[in-house]
N, C-alpha and C positions, 0 to 999 in steps of 0.2 A: 532552508525557511520551508516555514507555517506558513499554513496556509485558518483562518477562521474561521468557523460557522455563520450562512446566514442566507438572506436569501435572494430570489434572484430580483435583478435591481441593476437600469441603466444609468450609464455615468458617462461624462466624454470625458472624465480625466481617468477612465481603466480601460483596458485588453481585457478582452475574454477569451478562453480557449478549451477546448474538451478535457471532464475530468478522465485521466489517461486508465484508469484502475489497472494499475502495473503494478511494476515490482520497483521504488525512488532509489536510483544509482546516478552517485558521483563517476565522472570518466574525467581520468586522468590521460591527457593524451599526449605522450613527450618525443622528437622526432623518428613519429615512424611505429613508436608502441605503446599500445594501449592496454591501462590498468581499471579497471572498476570497485569500489567500494559501495555496498552499503549505508543503511538509517543506523545500522550499528556499529560500524567504523570497521566491515569485517572484509576481507577482500572475496571480491565475489568471479572474476578474473578470472579464473576455471570454470565457474558453470556456464559461461554462454562461452566457447570458444567458437562458433560462429561471426561474433561480433567483432573478430581480430581482421576479420575481412574490408572492415571500413576504414582499417590503418589508411588507403590513399584516397580516402572520401570526406577528409578534414584537410581545408586548406590556411594549413597554420603549422609554424616550427613543434609548441608548444601552446597547449591549452584544458582549459577544467571546464566541462561541462553539466549540466543540470541536468538531467529528465530520468523518464523511465522506460523499466524494459519491460515489451508489450508481446503476449502473439497476436496476430491479426488476419481480423476472419478476411476473405475477399471484397467487402466491399469495405473492410479500413475502416471497421470497428473493433475495441479490442474484445477478443476470447481471454477473460480472466481464466475460466473452468479449465482449457488447455496450457494457459500456464501456469498451473497447479501443478501439473505431471515437473515439473524442470524445478519445482524446489527442494531441497534436502538430497539432490540424490549428489555422490558421494563417488561411486566409482566411475572413471572418467570413461571404460567403455561404453561402458549407461547414458552419458554425458555424450559424447560422442554422436551415438543415435537418436536420441534426441534433439542435439544440433539439428537433423538432418530433416528427422519426421516431424517436428513440432519447433522450427527454425524460428527464434525472436528479431526483432528489430526496435531497436534504442529509436524514441523521441528526443530529440534536443529541444529542451526548451526555455534552458537558461544559457548566460557565460559567466562566469568566474573571473575567469585570468585566461590571458589571450599572452603570446609573445613572450612572456617576460615582464607582463604588467597583469596587475590587482583590479580590474576595473569593480570590483564589488560593491564600489559606493559611485558609480554611473550610475544616472536612471535608467531604467527598464529598456525604453525605449532606444536606448541609442545598444547596453547589451544585447536587445533580441536583433540589430541591424549588422550588427558587428560579427551574432552569429550565424548567423543568416547568410553572410557571408565566405563563410569559411564552410557551411554547409551543402558535401553535394549530397544528393539523395539518391538514394537505393534500396536494394529489398529490406537492407537489412539498418539503413538510419534518414532519420526524416526530423527535419524541420520544424519543431510542436509550433505553427500557426495560431494567427487568432483574427477577431474581430472589432472590432471599436466600437462603444458608447452600447450600442442596444443587447446588453443580457439580459433581458428576459426574452426575451424573442427566439437568441439563440438557445440558451438555454431549451424551450419546448422541441427546440429544431433537433439540438444535442440529444434530450430523451427519447426523442421520440425513434433514433434512427439506432439506438441501442447506445451510445453514450449515459455512463452513471449520474453524469450530472457536468456542471462549468466550474471550472475558478474564474473569477474575477480580479486583474492585477494591475494598480494601481502605475498608470505610466511612465510617473515620475519617479515615482519609491526605487530606493538604492534597494544591496540585497542584502537581509539579515541576516545570521545562521543560528542555527537552532533557535530563533522565537517566533512568536508567533504572533500575529497583528492585523492593521486593516488593510496594510498595502496586499495581500491575499486573502480574499475571499472565496470561500467554497461554497456548492449550494448544491447538494445531493436531491434524486429524484426521491428516494427514503433516506431518512437516518438511521447510521452506520457506528459502532466504538468501539474500540479495543477492549476486553477483560482479558483478566487474569482466569486461570481454570484452577480452578482448588476444588474440585474431587469430580467424580464422575456414577449417576449411578447404573441401577442395576438393568442391565437390559431382558428385555421377552422376545422370544418368536427369532425371528430371523437375523433378531439383533443380539439374540443371549452370549453369544463369544464375542460382541464387544461392550456397548452402550446403550444405556438408555439412554440417556443427558447430560450433559457436562453444567456441572457447577458454578455459574460464575461471579467472579468478583474485580472491583476497582477500588483504587486507595482514592482518600477521603484526603481536606485541605492538611490533617492530620500526621498523614503520613500511614492510615489506619486500611485494611483492605474490609470491605464492608462486598454482603452477598444481593446482589442485582437482578436476581434471577438464573436461571435455569433455560438449555436451549436444547434442544432435542432435532429439529428441523433442520432443514437443507441440507443433509450430506451424503455424498456419494458413499457408497460401499469403500472404496480406496479408502476415503477419508477418512472414513469409520475404521477399518483395516489399520492405517498411518498410527491415527490418533489412539486408539486401544495398545499399539504396543508402544510409544512415545511416555503415553501415561503408567503404564506399567512398570518402568522405571524410577517414576519419581515417589511413588505412592506413598504414605506416611501414617502414622496410627491417630493425629489428631486434626481437628479442627482448622485452617487460620485466620480462621474471622471470627469478629464477638457477634455470640446471638446466634437464634436461633435460624434454621435454613431449612427451607421445607421444602418434599421432595417425595413424589408418588411410592417410590424405593427404596431397596439399603444406598447409604452410599458410601464409595470409596475416598477416601482423603486423600489428595494428591500435595506436592509441593507447590507452591506457587512459583512454576518456570515457566507453561506456554502460556504465552500467548492468543488468542483467536478476534476475528472480527467479525460481528454480530451484523446484520440489519434489523432493524426495530422499530415499530408505529409511535408510541410516545415511551413517553416513564411514568408509573404512577406514583401517586400519591406521596406512598411508604419507598419509594426508591428505585421500585424494579422495572425491568425492560416489557412491554407489553411485547406480546406476539412476534420474541429474537427468534431468527432462522441465522444460520453459521451461514456464513459467507467463506472464511479463508481463516487460515494459520498462517500467523505472522509469526515467521521469522527473520523478521527486518524490525522488533522490537521488541524490549525488555518490557517486565513484567509493571514496573514504575511508570513507563509514559501511559499506565490508564489510568485514569483518571475518571471521575463519577461524570456520566453525560449531563 
């Protein structure tokens, strides 16, 4: 289930939860066995072996939970920068090391199936009550709690603590898989959007071996890629090196967007395969992102998920 974007609001018919800024994951629990699936329907079970420790923390025979994998700071606020260290690691020995040095927590905020019964058509207030009854919290498992009515105040408090925003959820709503509706409304401190990388510019100085900026695009209503700007800030050294390796594997000779693309240095085009999330202030009249800043690589989303902001 997906959320629409809106401003902070108060409404007695809504629950308000922190926006956890992690990796969205569905958890399948069946008689003591846990399997994880990301947004692309790919198996993520082997990526987070430490979550097997919560097998005795779910009080049910079978259950399907919706939630996010996060790395928490000592104050309980998610640290996305540390979570990024867990992305794209295939070597199981390395995964095992990271499970100890950078352990994740699963924050469960919705319940889709319980003990052989499909509950997605039940109202959210009932689903969360059932979820609360089966989740026994531990360092690896949290129940995604909420407040009622006062969304505007909660937004100020949550963002002041370090959360990226708040999601308001209609308390009587059903769970609607794959759809973006007014049942869930997200409010962020800054705007973010997912973009397809279609190229990169030549780097200079300390970045001459990586790149200067990523050339970004998104799909319009006709399914055509449109250039929406370039992002050159927000990258850690690790992100620069990792992205440069991934980009080198998908280089192509021609651009995949129509029209001109502005860049201060020569551009190397790539196939539209990689998806990145960027933060930005506004969108200009000609459809460019204003002051974009790299936030993360989205391995859980595909290029067609990237729509014009």
